[in-house]
Structures are given as structure tokens and as C-alpha cells.
N, C-alpha and C positions, 0 to 999 in steps of 0.2 A: 932191811931186817933179814934175819936168818930165815931161809925157806921153811914153812911149817911142815912138820913130818906127819901130823895127824889132824883130823877134825876134832871139834869138841864133843862129838858124840861117838867117838871111835874107840877110845882106850877102854881095856878090860883087865882083868886080873893077869892075863897072860902077858901083858905089857910091863908088869911091875919090874922095876929095875932098869928100864930103858931110859935114856935121856931124849927128851921129846921137845918139840916146839909147836905151840899152839898159837892161834890168832883169832881175835873176835872182839865182841863188845862186852863191857862190863854190865852184867845183868844185875848183880847185887854185890854188896860189900859189907864186911863186919869185922870188928876187932874182938879178939879174946886174949886179954892179958899181953898186949904188944904183938901178938901174932895176928897178921892181916890175912883174911880169907876173901877171895873173890870168886864169884860164879861167872865164869867166862862162857859166852854164848856165841855160837855161829848157826848156821841153817840146819846143821846135823844134830844139835843138842847142846848140853851144858856139862862142863867139866869144872870141878872145884880145884882152884889153885891156891896155894898157901905161901905166905911170905914170912919167913922167920927172921928175927933181928940179925941173924948171922948172914943173911943175904946182902947186908950192906947197902949199897946204892939202890938196889931193886926193892928193899924193904922201905927205904925212904920215899922212893917215888910212889910205891903202892899206897902210902898213907894219904896221898893227894888224889887218888883215883875216885871217880864218881860215876853215877849211872850213864851209860852209853859212850863212855870213853872207848876208843879203839886201841887195843894194845896187842903186843906179841910177847910171849913169855917162853923161856927155855928152862928146863929143870928135869928133875927125875920123877918118873912114875912110881908112886909108893902106895902102900896100903893106906886106906883113908883112916886117919888116927881117931877121929871122933866117932867112929862107928859107921856102918853102911847106911846109906840113904836109899831105901828100896824104891823111892819114886823115880830115881834116875837110872838109866841103863849104865851110866858111868859111876854109879853110886858106891862101888866097892873100892875105887881108887881115888887119888888126888895127885896133883903135881906139885912137888916141892921146888919152888922157883929159885933159880940162881941168877937169872938175867931178865930184865924188863925193858921193853921199848915202848914208849907211848907214841903211837902212830897218828893219833888225832885226838885232841882234847875236845870234849863235847861241852857246849853250853848246857845249862840245866834244861832238860826237855820239858815240854808242856805236859807230858805224861810218859810213863814208862810202858814198854810193850806188855808187861804183866798186868798193868792197870788200864789198859785200853778200853776194857769192857765198862769201866766206871765213868768214862767221859762221854759227852754227847757226840752223836755221829758227825756233826759238821766239824767239830774239833778234830776228830779222828781222820776225816777226809782232807782237812786242811793240811795236816801233818801226816799224810798217808804213808810217807816214806818211814816214819816211825811205827805207825800202826801195822805195816806189813812185816815189821820184825817179830810180831808176836807168834808164838808157836802155832796158834790156831790158823791164822791166815797163811803162814808158811806151809802148814800141812795141807790146807785147802789148794793152794796153787800147786803144790807138789802132786796132789791128786789129780788136778786138772791137766798137768803135764802127762801123767800116766795114762789118763783117759784118751787124750789126743794121740798118744804113741800107740795105744791098743787099736784105736780106730784106723790109723794109717797101716799098721801091720796087718790087721784083719782084712781090710779092703784090698791091700796089695796082694795078699794070698789069694783073693777071689778075682783078680784080674782087672782091678780098677787102676786107671791112670789119674794122678792128681794134676789138675790143670787150672791155672789161674784165669780168672775172667776180670774184665775191666771194672775199675771203681768209678770212672767218669763215663756216664751212660746217658741214654735218652730217657726223658721223663715219660713214664707209661703209667696208666692207672692200675695199681695193685692193691687197692683197698685202704692205704694210708697215705699221709701226706709225704711228699719227697722232700729231702734236703737238696737244695739247689746250689749249684756252683756256677758262678758267672764265667764266661769265656772272654779272655782279654783280646784274643785274636779275632773273634767274631762278636763285636759289641752287640748287646741286646739279646744274645743267645745264651742258653744255660745248659749245662750238664745236670744230671741228677745222680746222687749217690744211690747205689742199688739197694732196693728193699730186699732183694734176693737175686741170685744169678739165674733166675728162672728161664729167661729167653736164651741166654747164652748157653746154658747147658742143654737146651733143646737144639740149639745150632750145632753143638758138638756131636749130638746123636746123628743129626742130618749129615754131618762131616764124616761119620763112619768110625768114631772112636769107641762106640758100643758101651763102655763102661767108664764113667767119669766120677771123680770125687773131689771134694775141696773143703778144707776147714777155712771158712771165709767170714769176714766181717760184713755185716749187713746194717742197713740204716733206715729207721722209720721215724718221722717227725711226729711222735706220739708222746703223751704225757707219761713219764716214768711212773712205775708202781712197784710193788714188792717183787714181782717175777718178771718185770719188763724194763728194759732200758732202750733208749733211742738208738744206740749203737750196741750191737750184740753179735755173738759168734754162732755160726751153725755148721753142722756137718751137712754138706750138700752132696747128693749123688744122683746119678741118672743111669739108666740101662736100656739098651735096645733089644728088640726081638724078645720081649718078656710079657708075661701077664702080670696082673695084680698079685697073684699068689707068689710069683717069683720074687717080686720086690719085697714083699712082706717076709718071706723066708730068709733072704739075706739079712734083713735088719733085725729080725728075731734072733738070728745067729749072733749078730754084733752085740745086742744088749746082753745076751747070755754070756758072751765073752767078757764084756766089761764087768758085769756084777760078780762073776766068778773070780776074776783076777784081782778086783779092787776090794771086794767085801767077802769073798769066799762064800757067796750066796748063789744057789742053783735057781735059775729062772726056769720054771716049767713051761711046757707048751702053752702059748698065750691064746686064751679063748677069743672068739669074735662075738660082737654084739652089733645088731643093726642100729642105725641112728634112730629109727622110730622106736625101737625097744628102749634104748638109752634114755630118750626123752620122756617116754611114758613112765618108766620105772624110777628114774633118778632126776629128771627135770633138767638134764645136762648132757651135752655130747662129749663131755669128759668126766664120766661118773667115778666117783670115789666108791670103791667096792669093799672098803675095809669095815664097814658097818652097815646096818640095816636102814630103818627109817625110809623104806621105799614108798614112793607115791602110789596111792590107791585111788582109783576113780569111784567116787561115791556119788556121782551126779544123780543116778536113778533114785536112791532112797532120799536123798536131800531135796529132790524135786517134789516129794510127797509132804514136805512139811509146809508150814504157813510162814516160815522165816523169810522175809522179804529179800534179805541179803542173798540168800541162795536162789529163791525162785526168780528174782529179778535178773540175775545174771543168766540163769538157765534159759529163761524166756528169750533172751537176746542171742541165743545160740552159744552160750558160754558153758562152763563145766565147774564142778566142785571136786577137788582132790583132797586127800587127807594123808598125813604122815603120823605114825604112832611114835611117840618119844618114850623109850623105856624109862621108868622111874620118874617121869617128868611131872607127876602129880604133886611132887614136893615143891615145886616152883610157886613162888608167891604171886599175888595179883600184880605187884610192882614189876616183877620179873617178866610176866607174860605181857603186860602193857608196854614194856620196854622192847620186847620182841615185835609187837605191833607197829611200833614206831619205826624199828629197824627195817622191816621189809617194805616200808613205803618207798625207799630208794630204788626198789625193783619194780615199782609200778602198782603195788598193792594198795588198796584203800584201807586195809587194816588186816587183823589176824584173828578170826574167831578161834576160840579154843574151848575145850572142855576136859574134865578129868574123869577117869574111870575109877569108880568106888563101888564096892558092894554089887558088882556085876552090872552096873548101870552108869549113867552119866551124872556128873555133878559139877557145879561151878561153871563159869563162863556162860556159854549159850545153851546150857543144859535144858532150860524150860522150853526152848524152841525145838529141840531134837529128841526129847525124851521118847516120843512114840516110835522113833526109828532107832533107838539105842541098840537093840539087839542086832539089827541089821549092820549098824556101823561096827560094833564089836566083832561080828562075824567076818565082815569084810576085811578089816584091819588087823585081826588077830590080837586085839588089845586086851590087856589084863589089868587087874586091879593095880592101881599105883602108877598107871601110865597116863600120859597127856596126849590128846589128839589136837593137831593143829590143822586148820583147813585153809586151803587156797581157793579163792572164788573170784571169778572175773568173767566178763562177757568175751574176753580174749583168752583162749586156752593156753597160748604161748606165755602170757603173763603168769598164769597159775603154775605152769611148769617152772618157770624161772624163779618165782618167789619161793616155792617149796624146795626146789633144787639148791638154792642158796642157803635156805634156812636149815636144811638137814645137815649141811657141812658145818654151819656155825654151831648148831647144837651138839654135834659129835665132838667138836674141839671143846666147847665150853663144859660139857659133861664128862670129858676125858674117856670117850668111848673108843679111841684109836690107839692100837699098840704101836710103839715106835719101830719095832722090827718086822712089821707086817708089810709085804710087798705085793700089791694087787695090780696085775696087768690086764689090759684088755685092748683088742683092736676094735675100733668103731668103723663099720663099713656100711655101704648102701646109703651114703649121704644123698639128699636131694641135690639135683645139678644147680637149681636156682631157688631163690627166695623172693617173695614179693616185698618191696620197700613201700610202705604206706607214705613215707616222707616224700619220696621222689616219684611215686606212682610208676614203678617200672620193676622189672626182673633184674635182680643182682646175682652174681656168682656167689655160691656158698663157699667155694674156695677160690679159684681164679678162673678167668675166661678160657684157659687152655686145658681145662679138665675134660676128659672124655666122657660123653654120656654112656650109660650102659647099652650094650648092643641091642637088647630086646626093646629099648625105649626110644630108639632113633627115630622112629615113625611118629612119635608123639611130641617131638620138639615144638612143633608149631600149634598142634591141636590141644595138648594137655601138658604144658610145661611144669606145672605144679607137681606132677607125679612122675617126672623123669628122674631116675636115679643116675648117680655118677660112679665112675671107677676111682673113687677117692677113698682113703683110709687114713685114720689117725691112731697113733700108738699112745695110750693113756696109762699113766702110772699114778696110782693113789690120788686120782682126781686132777692130775696135771698132765697137759698134752705135752709129751716129749717130742714128738715128731708128727708131721703130716705130709701126705703126698698123694699122688694119683698117677694113673695112666693118662698120657697126654693125647690130645687130638693130633692125628698125623695126616688127616685128610683135609686138604684145602677146602673142599665143599662143606664138610661138617663144621669146620672152623668158621666159615662164612655164616653158616646157619646160626651158630651159637652167638656170634657177634650181633647178628640181626635181632635174635631173641633179647639180647642185653641192651638193645637200642643203640648199637654201634654201627653207624651207616657205613657204606663202602668207602666213601671218601675219608672218614675218620679212621677207619680200620687201616686204610692204606698209609695215612699220615703217621699213625702211631705204631703200627705193626707190619709195615710194608715188608721189611726184611724177613719177618717170620713167614708171611704169606708166600713170598718168593721162595723161600727155603722149602716149604711144604710142597711146592709144585715141582721141585726137581729131585724127587726120590727120597722122601722122609720115611724112615722105618717106624714101626710101631715101637713106642718108647714110654717109659715112666720112671718115676723117682720118688724121692722123699727128702725132707730136710729135718735134721734133729737139732733142737736147741741145745747147744753144748753147755751153756750156762745153766739151764735147768737140769740137765743131766747131772752136773757136778753139784748142784744144790741138793738133789736127792741123795747122791752118794755121801755128801758131807753132812746131811741132815740139817741144813739151814733153810730158813724160808725167806731169806733176803738175798736177791740176785747180786746185790753190791758186795756181798761177802765173797763171792766167787770170781769177781772181776778185779784185776790188779788196780786199775785207776777208774773207778766208776763215776757216774754223775749223780748228783742229788736229785730229790723229788722235783726240783724246778729245772732240771736239766743243766746245771752248772757244775763245772769242775773248780771246786773252791781252792784246790792246791795251785793250779796254774792261772786261776782267775779267768777262765773261759766260760762262755763266750765274752768278748770284750770289744770295744770300739776299735776301729782301725784307722790308720793315718789317711787324711784326705787325699794324699798322693796316690795311695793304693786304690781309693774309690774312683778317682779320675781315670786311672789306667784301665779300670774295668767299665768305665762309662756308667757309673752308678751314683746315685744320690740317696742319701738317707734322710728320711723325714722324722722329726721328733713327734712325740704324741701331742704336745702343746701347739706347736706351730708346724704344720705339715708343709708349709711353703718355704721352710728355711732349710737350707743345705748345711750339714754339719760334717 
């Protein structure tokens, strides 16, 4: 083919009169009285090309062109005869074709890029190579490229080295299941794919690199959901000789750069909120600040009622919280009953509600709480036409979780959120550990390498529940974009934290021996953070599905339907790895 001179999004009025060559896909075609019009598409845009009968062979060939044929055309850039198309940057011109080369004749596609939104997701993922031709996905991946470049440029300006860390690692407990990789050279032994480069970046700080960064793939064997994939990408960074404030300042500058360059949005100084405040006001450590409906503790007035749902929970050390739903009194009994069913997935037994009308309560549990109506209205700031929803349980954590999830659902259902609203917050002062009722032990709220607050070191053994950590999460519109901490750099403190978590000396040596050795040989104070790159791009592109921002994502069942992965492997490969696969029906049969 003749080398192309321009892309399909490049030609303008200034190019009129030039002979040009374009190449791309047939996006659309139509005939007007023997004149053939083709919308030619490449990644940069669309240009209308026209074939007049005088073009001879080119016109004849053009009659046979269909969707997604790959062609190259040569012709003269002219004024668009049918009038300007204001929807296209190239809408004032067209190319009068004199030569056409069919580079690849396509079979009839299962869908066209323009119609991808009309077909099911599994079909789109099965033919992802067609789905990715759509302007929307091309724009998303173009944005993703811009974001990674901004990240690298910004961190380079601030003295960071990008250093790769291994994908074949030792399996260590980090809160999720590892993906395991069998070793052929050491039968019966396994590598793990990294859930994060956490330990390696700490090794790099011990090695004296001081500022490390990496845009890296990470792997967690968890069930996919709207904002989570089993394999994902994060911006990982670590800094030596820094405080928590230093790490947060660098990263606040980074998101300010990204939002300004991509969206021309100015990110103001980001406020900080303690974990305790976030949980008490919003029921979540990733609070969405774009709307109200804050949790209000109404345990005291509710304890003065004879409503056994309230008094029973309070008597067991529980609490009652309420949220005020603006205008929620218009909701029907059917709708509030549906909410009561919905909250059960978060541990609630139900959802007591009442409406505010005439300065008092009505409907729902009104007859039980009428004597305290004035107190509830004063505490919640409720007005006529509002709905009060109550969370009640003997376990305060369940109350917070239920109402925290409910307020977000109601905000979306009632359309209380502005699309162009960006509400940032740093969550700080996390507890170091939390008690696991299931395992009857203390678990790290972040990971076991997070440093305790200096003022709380003396309470590690005597009062672990009230030990705060030097951890911090960056939250945007209710989504955690990044999380990090200052790390433990003292081997003595690390051993104490391991002991608190029930990790004995032998187990610690087996799983983290290399870290403990490194800490003994001159480890500097260090801290870092990891940003979910996929989530950053989701926000910038205003999509709520992580699969939209990953070129080749997995389905909800963890499958790649385009390549049919995961799939069985040949018996020879299994034998080389000293593995045997057991079926669900006959576990003693080798396949």
C-alpha cells in the first residue's frame, strides 16, 4: 500500500486541495445515487471518503465494502459536499477517492464498535478485539496511557527510580489468597504471584535507593466485582527518611497533577479525617462526602422507649444510629420493605423506619417512638417530608456498616450526587489491629509491616485495641484510590507486632526471614503507598466498572472468554511439574 499521509482524525480545512492517503476500518457505508460514501475510522477519528463513478475500479471495489473491512484510500481533500457534520472534527472536509486498496476483507462481525453497548458483556469480551475498536474504549485506554505517563514524569521529577520487582515470589500472608505457580526444578515447591511488591520495596529502601516507584501488575485470588479484578495494576512507591506527612504530600501533588492535566480540574488541599470520625459519621473508612445522610447516634433517646428492638440491642451493649433521608417520606411501604431486605446482606435483622410529617413521626415504627419524636428530630435535623432509617444491633460495627452502605445506595437511587463533584479526603489514625471473632485473634487492619504510632508503642501488649498506626488512605467519592503507611524499621518492634498477630518466632523466620535479616543490618525509616491505577482511570473516565479500563479483563467468574482461560493443560505438562489434578466427581482419578 501507499504509505498513509494522515490519520483519520487529522484533516481540516487547511488541507483542502492536498492529495492524501488514509488507512483504517470501514465504520459505515451508504449509497446516494451511485455515489458511495464510507466513514473511515482509525484510532484518531473518522473521515468521510467518497467514491464517484468516475473513480472507475475504486468505485467498483467500494460497492463491495462492508463493516470492518480494512482499506487504504488515496484521493484529494475537498470541501464536504453534503454540508458540514458538526459532530466530527473532520466534519468540514471529505476525501474524493481515486485509488482504493482492500487490505483485509472482514467477515460479518458479531457486532460493530458503534453497537457494542447494545450486546451482552460476555459477547463483547469474547470479541474484545472488536469491542476495543469503539471510540469510548479507545478513549479510556488513551487516558490510561496519559495517566501512566504523568505518573512517571511526576515521580521522575521528584527523584524516584522505577525498579522492577519479581513476579515469582515466596507465598506470604497478605490478607488474600495467593495465585500459586508450581516449580518444575523443585518438585512440590511453589512460587506465588505477588499481591503487591510490599516486601521487595522495603528491601529496596534497606538497599539505599531512597525513592522507588513502579507501575506493576499485582495478583489476588479473590472473586471479581465491579471495582476489583484478580489481576490489577497499581502505582507502587516507597520513600526513605520520611514521615507520614512527607508521603502524603508527594501523593497529593501527584493526584493534583493528574486531575489538572487530564480533566483541567483543580484539586484543593485535601482534608484529613480520623478513622474513628469516618466510621462514626459515615459508617465507612472510605466515606463518600458528596452528600449528607450522616450517621447520628440516637442510642440515648431510643433507650427511653419501650420498643424492644431498640432496648434489647442497647441492653446487650449495642447502639442505635439513624440517617435522615431528604424527601424520603415519598417512599412507599413496598420500597422501604425492599430496603429492609437489602440491608440483611450486611448483617442487619431489618430496617426500622419512620416518616417526618407535621413536625412529628408517622408510619413505620412511629407508635413506638412518638414520645421521643422531638428528640429524634432535633438530633437528626429532620424536616417534614424526610425519612428516618435506623440501624440497631448489639454489635456497633454492624450498625455502622448497615447504615454506611444504605446511605450510599439511597444517594444513588435518589440521584443526590452531582457527576462533576470531586470530594477528596485522607483517612488517618487507623487502628493497628482489629479483633477477629472468627479466628479469635488480632489481625492487621492493613498489613503486619505497618508501624504503630510512636505514642502507642508502650501499649502494644497491654492495650492493642487502642493502638493507632501510621497508616493513611486516600479516598475519592467513596472509593479508596490508594493506601499506605510508614513501615516498621526496627526488628524489635516487628517481632512484637508479629507476636501480637500470633506469628511465632519460627513462623516469622520461615515466612519473613529475609525481612527480619534486612531490618538487622541498617534499615532506614521508610514509608510508601500504592494507588489502584485501574480505579484512578475509572474515576477520570466516569465509569463504575473496572473491566472498562482494562484492555483484556476477566469476567465475574475470573474467566478470559476471548482466550478461553483458564483451561486444562496437557498431562505431559502436569507430569513435568509433578502435579496431579483431581476431578470433582472422582478425586482419585488423574486427568
